[in-house]
N, C-alpha and C positions, 0 to 999 in steps of 0.2 A: 411857493413854486407856481401855483395856479395863476397868481397875479402876473408873474413874469410871462407866462404863456399868453395871457390876455394882452399884455403890453406889446408882446412881439406881434401878435395878430394886428393890433392897432397900428403899429409902426410900419408894418409891411404894406398895409392898405389904407393908410390915413387919408390920402388925398381923395379917395373915393367917397368919403363920408363926412362931408363938411356941412350937410344940411341938418336941420334941427332934430328930426326924429331918427332914432337908430333902428335900422332894419336888417342889420347884419346878423343872421341867425346863429352863425358860429360864435360871434362875440357874445350875443345874448345867452346862448347855451352855456358858455364858459362862466358867465356870471351866475346863472341858475345852478350849475354844477357846484360851484364854490359855495353857494348859499346852502344847498341841500346837504352838502357834506360836512357842514358845521355841526358840532355836537351841541344840542340844546336840550334842556330838561324842563322848560316851561311850557312846551306844547307837544302834542303827540305827532307821529309821523305825518298823518294827513294834514294836520294844521301847518306843519313845516312846509309841506309841498304847496299848500295854499298861500302861505306867506311868501315863499320864494317866487312863486308865479306872479303874485301881485307886485312884489318888489321889482322883478325884471320888467314887467309891463310898465310900471311907473318910470323906471330908468329909461326905457325905450321911448316913452312919450314925452318926458320932461327934461331930458338931458340930450346934449349933442355928444358926438364922439370925443371932443376935446374935454368936456366936463367929466365924462365917464372915465376917461383916461387919467385925469387928475385925481379923481376919486379913488381909482385903483392905486395910484401912487401913494395917496394918503393912507389908504387901508393897509398898504404894505408894512407899515410900522404899527403892529398890533399893540405895542407897548403904549403908544400915544394915540388915543381915540379922539382927542380934542378936535383935530381938524374935521373929522367926520361929523362930530356933534355940532360944529359951527356951520356946516353946510346946510343951508335952509332947504334946498330941494331934497337932499338926502333925508333930512329929518322929517319933512312933510310926507315923503313917500313911505318911510318906515312907520311913522305913526298911523297913517291911513291904513296900511296893511295890517298892522297889529290890531287896530280897532276892528277890522273886518273879521279876524279870527277869534276874538275874545267876546264878540257879541252873543 
């Protein structure tokens, strides 16, 4: 459901966000909220906030709106994580952020 909200925001305002860095706070907040609301048992709450902040920061700097939108569409199918695992930018961001919280 949250991804549909993100996609709606993107579709309504897509033409405004064609440059490479994402600066739309509402969009980035939606990603953060989706991340922080995931149930995880491998880190504590503080670590999850740190990871999600790092992840959103990485998305904002390394992806453009089109890439993030495609990532959201791929994540919509939680049964098939393969497209996400094949996305080099996604994996680099995720690995960098995990490594920061497990140090």
